[in-house]
C-alpha positions in Angstrom: 11.8 2.3 -4.7 13.2 -1.2 -4.0 12.1 -3.6 -6.7 12.9 -5.1 -10.1 12.4 -4.0 -13.7 13.1 -5.5 -17.1 11.8 -6.9 -20.3 11.7 -10.1 -22.3 12.1 -9.2 -25.9 13.3 -9.9 -29.4 14.5 -6.4 -29.9 18.1 -5.5 -30.3 20.1 -6.0 -27.1 21.4 -2.5 -27.0 17.8 -1.1 -27.2 16.8 -3.5 -24.4 19.7 -2.5 -22.2 18.9 1.2 -22.7 15.3 0.6 -21.7 16.3 -1.2 -18.5 18.7 1.5 -17.5 16.0 4.1 -18.0 13.5 2.1 -16.0 15.9 1.7 -13.1 16.7 5.5 -13.1 13.0 6.2 -12.6 13.1 4.0 -9.4 16.1 5.7 -7.8 14.4 7.8 -5.1 17.0 7.9 -2.4 20.8 8.1 -2.1 20.8 5.0 0.1 19.5 2.8 -2.7 21.7 0.2 -4.4 21.1 -1.0 -8.0 22.4 -3.1 -10.8 21.5 -5.1 -13.9 22.0 -8.4 -15.6 21.4 -9.7 -19.1 20.7 -13.1 -20.7 20.5 -11.9 -24.4 20.4 -15.5 -25.7 17.0 -15.8 -23.9 16.0 -12.2 -24.7 15.9 -11.4 -21.0 17.2 -8.0 -19.8 16.5 -6.9 -16.2 17.8 -4.9 -13.2 17.1 -4.2 -9.5 17.0 -1.5 -6.9 17.3 -2.2 -3.2 17.8 -0.5 0.2 21.5 -0.7 0.8 21.1 -2.7 4.1 18.2 -5.0 3.1 17.8 -8.7 2.4 17.9 -8.0 -1.4 21.1 -5.9 -1.3 23.3 -8.7 -2.7 22.2 -9.0 -6.3 22.1 -10.8 -8.5 22.3 -14.3 -7.0 24.2 -16.6 -9.3 24.6 -20.4 -8.9 27.9 -22.1 -8.6 27.9 -23.2 -12.3 26.5 -19.7 -13.3 23.5 -21.3 -15.1 20.9 -19.9 -12.7 20.5 -16.2 -11.9 18.0 -14.7 -9.5 16.8 -11.1 -9.1 14.8 -10.7 -5.9 12.8 -7.9 -4.3 11.5 -7.9 -0.8 12.2 -10.6 1.9 11.8 -14.3 2.2 12.1 -16.1 5.5 13.6 -19.6 5.6 12.2 -22.4 7.7 15.0 -23.8 9.9 14.0 -27.3 9.0 14.3 -26.5 5.3 17.7 -25.1 5.8 18.8 -28.1 7.8 17.6 -30.4 5.1 19.4 -28.5 2.4 22.7 -28.6 4.4 22.3 -32.4 5.0 22.0 -32.8 1.2 25.4 -31.0 0.8 24.3 -27.5 -0.1 26.4 -24.7 1.3 25.2 -21.2 2.0 25.5 -18.5 4.7 23.0 -19.0 7.5 19.9 -16.8 6.9 21.3 -14.9 4.0 19.5 -15.0 0.6 22.0 -17.6 -0.8 19.8 -20.5 0.4 17.2 -19.5 -2.3 19.3 -20.9 -5.1 20.0 -24.1 -3.2 16.2 -24.5 -2.6 15.5 -24.0 -6.4 18.2 -26.6 -7.3 16.7 -29.1 -4.9 13.0 -28.6 -5.7 12.8 -27.1 -9.3 9.5 -25.3 -10.0 8.1 -26.5 -6.7 10.6 -24.0 -5.1 8.1 -21.2 -5.4 5.6 -23.0 -3.1 8.0 -23.0 -0.2 8.7 -19.3 -0.3 7.4 -17.4 2.7 7.4 -13.6 2.8 6.5 -10.6 0.7 8.5 -10.6 -2.5 8.8 -10.6 -6.2 11.5 -11.9 -8.4 12.9 -13.0 -11.8 14.7 -16.3 -12.0 16.7 -17.1 -15.2 17.4 -20.8 -15.7 19.8 -21.2 -18.6 19.7 -24.9 -18.3 16.0 -25.0 -19.2 16.3 -21.8 -21.4 13.5 -20.3 -19.3 12.8 -17.3 -17.2 10.3 -17.2 -14.3 8.5 -14.0 -13.1 7.0 -14.6 -9.7 5.6 -12.9 -6.6 4.2 -13.6 -3.1 0.9 -15.2 -2.4 -0.9 -12.0 -1.7 0.6 -9.8 -4.4 1.9 -7.3 -1.8 5.2 -7.0 -3.7 3.6 -5.6 -6.9 4.7 -6.3 -10.4 3.2 -4.1 -13.1 3.4 -5.4 -16.6 2.6 -4.5 -20.2 2.4 -7.0 -23.1 3.6 -5.4 -26.3 3.6 -6.9 -29.7 7.1 -8.4 -29.4 8.1 -7.4 -25.9 6.9 -8.2 -22.3 7.7 -5.3 -20.0 7.6 -5.6 -16.2 8.5 -3.5 -13.2 7.8 -3.1 -9.5 6.8 0.5 -10.2 4.3 1.6 -12.9 6.4 4.8 -13.5 9.2 2.6 -14.8 7.0 1.4 -17.6 5.6 4.9 -18.2 9.2 6.3 -18.5 9.9 4.3 -21.7 6.4 3.8 -23.1 4.7 7.1 -23.8 1.6 5.3 -25.2 0.8 4.1 -21.6 0.7 7.7 -20.2 -3.1 8.0 -19.9 -5.7 7.1 -17.3 -7.3 3.7 -17.6 -11.1 4.3 -17.5 -12.0 1.3 -15.4 -9.1 1.8 -13.0 -10.0 5.5 -12.6 -13.6 4.7 -11.9 -12.6 2.1 -9.3 -10.1 4.6 -7.7 -12.8 7.3 -7.3 -15.2 4.8 -5.8 -12.9 2.9 -3.4 -9.6 4.8 -3.3 -7.8 1.9 -5.1 -8.0 -0.3 -8.2 -9.3 -3.8 -8.3 -9.1 -7.1 -10.3 -5.6 -6.5 -11.6 -6.4 -3.1 -13.0 -4.3 0.0 -12.5 -4.7 3.7 -13.1 -2.7 3.5 -16.3 -3.9 2.5 -19.8 -3.0 -1.1 -20.7 -0.9 -1.5 -17.5 -1.9 -4.6 -15.4 -0.9 -6.1 -12.1 0.6 -9.6 -11.8 -1.8 -11.7 -9.7 -0.7 -13.0 -6.4 1.2 -16.3 -6.3 2.1 -16.0 -10.0 4.7 -18.2 -11.6 4.9 -17.0 -15.2 7.4 -18.7 -17.4 8.9 -17.4 -20.6 10.6 -19.6 -23.2 10.9 -19.4 -27.0 8.8 -16.3 -27.3 5.8 -17.7 -25.4 4.5 -17.0 -21.9 2.9 -19.6 -19.7 0.8 -18.0 -17.0 0.4 -20.2 -13.9 -0.1 -19.8 -10.2 1.6 -21.9 -7.6 -1.1 -21.3 -4.9 -4.8 -20.5 -4.8 -6.8 -19.3 -1.8 -9.0 -22.5 -2.0 -6.0 -24.4 -0.6 -6.4 -22.7 2.7 -10.2 -22.3 2.4 -10.6 -26.1 2.3 -8.9 -26.8 5.6 -11.1 -28.3 8.3 -11.8 -26.0 11.2 -10.4 -26.5 14.7 -12.2 -26.4 18.0 -11.8 -23.2 20.0 -9.4 -24.6 22.5 -7.3 -26.4 19.8 -7.1 -23.2 17.7 -6.0 -21.1 20.6 -3.2 -23.6 21.5 -2.1 -23.9 17.9 -2.2 -20.1 17.5 0.1 -19.6 20.5 2.5 -22.3 19.2 2.7 -20.9 15.7 3.0 -17.3 16.7 5.9 -17.9 19.1 7.6 -20.2 16.5 7.4 -17.8 13.6 8.2 -14.5 15.4 12.0 -15.0 15.7 12.2 -15.0 11.9 11.2 -11.3 11.9 13.9 -10.4 14.4 16.8 -11.9 12.5 19.1 -9.2 11.3 22.6 -7.8 11.6 21.1 -4.3 11.6 19.2 -2.4 14.3 15.5 -3.3 14.5 12.8 -0.7 15.1 9.4 -1.8 16.5 6.6 0.5 15.4 4.8 0.3 18.7 1.1 1.3 19.2 -1.4 0.6 22.0 -3.1 -2.1 19.9 -3.3 -5.9 20.4 -1.1 -6.7 17.5 2.1 -4.9 18.6 1.4 -6.0 22.1 1.5 -9.7 21.0 4.8 -9.0 19.2 6.3 -7.5 22.4 4.9 -10.3 24.5 6.6 -13.0 22.4 9.7 -11.0 21.3 12.6 -13.5 21.4 15.0 -12.9 24.2 17.9 -13.3 21.8 16.7 -10.2 19.9 19.3 -7.4 20.3 19.7 -3.8 19.2 16.0 -3.2 19.4 14.4 0.2 19.7 10.7 1.2 19.7 8.9 4.3 18.5 5.4 5.6 18.0 4.2 8.2 15.5 2.5 11.3 16.9 1.4 14.8 16.2 3.2 18.1 16.7 2.5 18.4 20.4 -0.2 16.2 21.8 0.6 12.6 22.9 -2.1 10.2 21.7 -3.3 7.2 23.6 -0.9 5.1 21.3 2.1 7.1 22.4 1.3 7.1 26.1 0.5 3.4 26.4 3.3 2.3 24.0 5.7 4.2 26.3 4.4 2.1 29.2 5.0 -1.1 27.3 8.5 -0.2 26.3 9.3 0.9 29.8 8.1 -2.4 31.2 10.4 -4.3 28.9 13.2 -1.8 29.3 13.4 -1.0 25.6 14.3 2.5 24.4 11.2 4.3 23.1 10.9 7.4 21.0 7.9 9.6 19.9 8.4 10.6 16.3 6.3 13.7 15.6 4.8 15.4 12.6 6.9 18.6 13.0 6.7 22.1 11.6 9.0 21.2 8.6 6.3 18.7 7.5 3.9 21.6 6.9 6.6 23.8 5.4 7.6 21.1 2.9 4.1 19.7 2.4 3.8 20.4 -1.3 7.1 18.5 -2.0 6.2 15.7 0.4 2.7 15.2 -1.1 4.2 15.1 -4.7 6.8 12.6 -3.6 4.2 10.4 -1.9 2.1 10.2 -5.0 5.1 9.7 -7.3 6.8 7.0 -5.2 3.6 5.0 -4.7 2.4 5.4 -8.3 -0.7 7.2 -7.0 -1.7 4.4 -4.6 -1.3 6.8 -1.7 -2.6 10.3 -2.0 -1.7 13.7 -0.6 -3.3 12.8 2.7 -0.6 10.1 3.1 2.3 12.6 2.9 3.1 11.9 6.5 4.2 8.3 5.8 7.4 9.0 4.0 8.2 11.8 6.4 7.8 9.7 9.5 9.5 6.6 8.2 12.5 8.7 7.2 12.7 9.6 10.9 12.3 5.9 11.8 15.1 5.0 9.5 17.4 7.2 11.5 16.8 4.9 14.4 16.8 1.6 12.6 16.7 0.5 8.9 14.2 -2.4 9.7 10.7 -1.7 10.9 8.6 -4.4 12.6 4.9 -3.5 12.6 1.6 -5.0 13.7 0.0 -4.0 10.4 -2.7 -6.3 9.0 -3.2 -8.2 12.3 -6.7 -6.8 12.9 -7.8 -7.7 9.3 -6.3 -11.2 9.4 -7.1 -12.2 13.0 -10.3 -10.3 13.8 -12.0 -9.5 10.5 -11.7 -5.7 10.8 -12.1 -3.8 7.6 -11.7 -0.2 6.3 -12.6 -1.3 2.7 -15.6 0.9 2.0 -16.8 3.3 -0.7 -15.4 6.8 -0.5 -18.8 8.3 -1.0 -17.3 11.4 -2.7 -19.8 14.1 -3.5 -21.3 13.4 -6.9 -21.3 17.2 -7.6 -17.5 16.9 -7.8 -17.5 15.1 -11.2 -18.0 16.2 -14.7 -21.3 15.0 -16.1 -19.8 12.3 -18.3 -17.7 10.9 -15.4 -20.7 11.1 -13.1 -22.7 8.9 -15.4 -19.8 6.4 -15.6 -19.6 6.1 -11.9 -23.3 5.7 -11.4 -23.5 3.0 -14.0 -20.6 0.9 -12.8 -21.7 -2.1 -10.7 -18.9 -1.8 -8.2 -18.3 -4.6 -5.8 -15.7 -5.1 -3.1 -16.4 -8.8 -2.9 -15.7 -11.7 -5.1 -17.8 -14.8 -5.4 -16.5 -17.9 -3.7 -14.1 -16.1 -1.3 -14.6 -15.9 2.4 -14.3 -12.7 4.4 -10.7 -13.7 5.4 -9.7 -14.4 1.8 -11.1 -11.0 0.8 -9.0 -9.4 3.5 -5.8 -11.3 2.7 -6.0 -11.4 -1.1 -8.0 -8.2 -1.9 -8.2 -5.6 0.8 -4.6 -5.8 2.1 -2.7 -5.9 -1.2 -5.2 -3.4 -2.8 -6.8 -0.9 -0.4 -3.9 -1.0 2.1 -1.0 -1.2 -0.3 -0.2 2.5 -0.5 0.8 3.0 3.1 3.1 0.0 2.9 4.7 1.2 -0.3 5.4 4.7 1.0 7.1 3.2 4.1 9.1 0.7 2.0 10.8 3.7 0.3 12.6 4.4 3.6 12.7 1.2 5.7 12.4 -2.6 5.3 8.9 -3.4 6.5 8.2 -6.6 8.3 4.9 -7.9 9.7 4.3 -11.4 11.1 0.6 -11.2 10.3 1.2 -12.1 6.7 3.4 -15.1 7.5 2.1 -18.0 5.5 2.0 -20.3 8.5 0.0 -17.9 10.6 -2.4 -16.9 7.8 -3.0 -20.6 6.9 -3.9 -21.3 10.5 -6.4 -18.4 10.7 -8.5 -20.1 8.0 -9.0 -23.0 10.5 -10.4 -20.7 13.2 -13.9 -21.7 14.5 -16.7 -19.3 13.8 -16.9 -18.0 17.4 -13.2 -16.8 17.2 -13.1 -15.3 13.7 -13.8 -11.8 15.0 -12.8 -12.2 18.6 -9.8 -10.8 20.5 -9.7 -13.9 22.7 -6.7 -15.6 21.1 -4.6 -12.4 21.3 -5.7 -11.8 24.9 -4.9 -15.3 26.0 -1.4 -15.1 24.4 -0.7 -11.8 26.2 -1.9 -13.2 29.6 1.0 -15.6 29.4 3.4 -12.7 30.0 4.7 -12.3 33.6 6.3 -8.9 33.2 3.1 -6.8 33.5 2.1 -6.3 29.9 -1.2 -7.9 30.6 -2.1 -5.1 33.0 -1.5 -2.3 30.5 -4.8 -1.5 28.6 -4.9 -1.5 24.8 -6.3 1.3 22.6 -9.7 -0.4 22.8 -9.7 -0.5 26.6 -9.0 -4.2 26.8 -7.0 -5.2 29.9 -5.9 -8.8 29.3 -5.5 -9.5 33.0 -9.0 -8.3 34.0 -12.3 -9.1 32.3 -14.2 -6.5 34.4 -11.7 -3.7 33.8 -11.8 -4.5 30.1 -15.6 -4.2 30.0 -15.6 -0.8 31.8 -12.7 0.7 29.9 -13.8 -0.5 26.5 -17.1 1.3 26.8 -15.2 4.6 27.4 -12.5 4.0 24.9 -14.9 3.1 22.1 -17.0 6.2 22.7 -14.0 8.5 22.7 -12.7 6.8 19.5 -15.9 7.5 17.7 -16.0 11.1 18.9 -12.3 11.5 17.9 -13.1 10.2 14.4 -16.2 12.5 14.1 -14.2 15.5 15.3 -11.5 14.9 12.7 -11.8 13.6 9.1 -15.2 12.1 9.7 -16.9 15.3 10.7 -20.2 15.8 8.8 -20.9 19.0 7.0 -23.5 20.3 9.4 -21.1 20.0 12.3 -18.2 21.7 10.5 -19.7 25.2 11.1 -19.9 24.6 14.9 -16.4 23.2 15.0 -14.9 26.3 13.4 -17.0 28.8 15.3 -18.1 27.4 18.6 -16.6 24.1 19.7 -12.9 25.1 19.8 -13.2 27.7 22.5 -15.9 26.0 24.5 -14.2 22.6 24.6 -10.9 24.2 25.5 -12.6 26.2 28.3 -13.9 23.0 29.9 -10.7 20.9 29.3 -12.5 18.4 27.1 -10.8 19.1 23.8 -8.1 16.3 24.3 -10.9 13.7 24.7 -12.2 14.6 21.2 -9.1 15.5 19.3 -5.8 13.7 19.6 -6.8 11.1 22.1 -6.7 8.4 19.5 -5.6 9.9 16.2 -2.6 12.0 15.4 -3.5 12.8 11.8 -5.8 15.8 11.5 -5.9 16.4 7.7 -9.3 18.0 7.8 -8.1 20.6 10.2 -4.6 20.9 8.6 -6.1 21.5 5.1 -8.3 24.2 6.6 -5.5 26.0 8.5 -1.7 25.1 8.1 -2.2 23.9 4.5 -5.0 26.2 3.4 -2.7 28.1 1.0 -1.5 24.9 -0.6 -5.2 23.8 -1.1 -6.2 27.1 -2.7 -3.1 27.3 -5.0 -3.5 23.7 -6.3 -7.3 23.8 -6.7 -7.3 27.1 -8.5 -4.4 26.1 -10.8 -5.8 26.3 -14.4 -4.7 22.8 -15.3 -6.6 21.4 -12.3 -9.8 23.5 -12.8 -9.8 22.8 -16.6 -9.5 19.0 -16.2 -12.3 17.1 -18.0 -12.8 15.0 -14.8 -14.3 17.7 -12.6 -17.3 20.0 -12.4 -15.6 23.4 -12.5 -18.4 25.2 -10.6 -18.2 22.8 -7.7 -14.4 22.8 -7.8 -14.4 26.6 -7.4 -16.4 26.2 -4.2 -14.4 23.3 -2.8 -11.4 25.2 -1.5 -13.6 28.1 -0.1 -16.1 25.8 1.7 -13.4 23.7 3.3 -10.9 26.4 4.3 -13.6 28.5 5.7 -14.9 25.6 7.8 -18.3 25.6 6.3 -18.0 22.1 4.9 -15.7 19.0 5.3 -14.3 18.1 1.9 -11.1 16.4 2.9 -11.9 13.3 0.8 -12.8 15.3 -2.2 -9.6 17.5 -1.9 -7.5 14.3 -1.5 -9.0 12.8 -4.6 -8.7 15.9 -6.8 -5.1 16.8 -5.8 -3.9 13.2 -5.9 -5.1 12.8 -9.5 -3.7 16.2 -10.4 -0.3 15.0 -9.1 -0.6 11.7 -11.0 -1.4 13.5 -14.2 1.4 16.1 -13.7 4.2 13.8 -12.4 3.5 10.5 -14.1 1.4 11.1 -17.2 2.7 14.5 -18.4 6.1 14.0 -16.5 6.4 17.8 -16.1 9.2 17.5 -13.6 11.6 14.8 -12.4 11.5 14.0 -8.7 15.1 13.0 -8.3 16.5 11.8 -5.0 15.4 13.3 -1.7 
């Protein structure tokens, strides 16, 4: 996986180098990864990097002209044109939008350099002049850095497995992290699933010098929270100005660019404001084996209107044939942040990489711009857990909120980098992911939205209406037609109803309806031609059905494996019924199956390390 890894230590240099090489080896998941290492033994700093061969971070390490500053960088950072112009006027030389400008900016601004970084990134900066090293990351903590503080060594890595590979004492579940994972599907408050392994907070600027670590942050959410609100008209004008100004950053590349196109507002805005200078652009939409979802049909209309090539990338038969390996790889690559019901993400993004190595997506737009959230308790059956774990979960005062943070701050700094991290991490193993909806300038503006626009699609609709090529007449997946208020009202009623039915017919089906689904609904709905309205009209992922049919053998084999059934986490009696009840169609246990088999894979691949994943 693209990232950095290293340690700051007083141990013997040969030992430290061996550790770094071992950590990097655990992060080499694909043949198209590049990697390398660098050392500053006089400062006790030993580190390395892994990157996609055609990414922003492919040229590593960055070294200053006098070779006294070295930078390891993971992710991407987008330069403001005014900043680049200022640096050039001051005599700094670097190549256009390449990463070389980062060292020039550090030379010009010192430690304030971190405040000007815009993107999703992490890095290690070694300043031999000051005899210091800085470990840092983006404001949201999306580019994760896992760390462990030993007695005489500080270990860090973009992947937890890199730490586990060299420190056997960490190969156990963290009790708090495990409880959070089973409650929300993710860990919170800097905790991880692994004992004594923590996460670097967002906007960290930790400095190391003389055997000490100074832990500081270069940004806090209160900075954006304290901004005065704008009026509705002023906000909408400023929103359009900023969105059209920042979007060209995300289309800068010498490589082909793929736009992950859906029927939603967020990718529609991207297509509306796509810079005319953008070239070598292709679009695609993920879909199921045969049926075309609403996303695929409407995305094709958008692409056709703009005369951009469009592809439908499908979950094919080989996905089901290789599901056991794909699910293991997903859990391994994401350090358990994405479970077996996320196995499609690596599979589909590998297909996307064949079209373009860069993927522009509308991810996080609905959370940042309209306050949507999927951050809710999993509500797993309490019968699933062993008695001791059940008491632990019932006694834990879980909370998805944090005192003093607004709903927007919770989305930007908690839900997105925590709950939604896994899907991003899986995709990043194959492509360079870009989203304008976590751009610092745009997110800062959203904190100034007046109350009446904080959950409204109005700013997005107004921006799309500016398009004169017909995009405003194509409905969205919510039935909104930017060019017509009346049409939006009528369509949205129908689309929302079918969306809810689609969800209920798929993973959200209650137990009592499962029996009718497997015994009555299939034939009756097909007879009346209504089945497409309920299944496949909005969603292309049908894990509840897949785990009952195509993947039933996988479910039975894994749940009846002695190491799974004998795990101290689970109620064995309930576990014996789990596979039978779900595969027979009597109950819907897709969430429980995902939790059990994801933790089984974590224990097998990351804690016991029974087998090496190698490259795909």
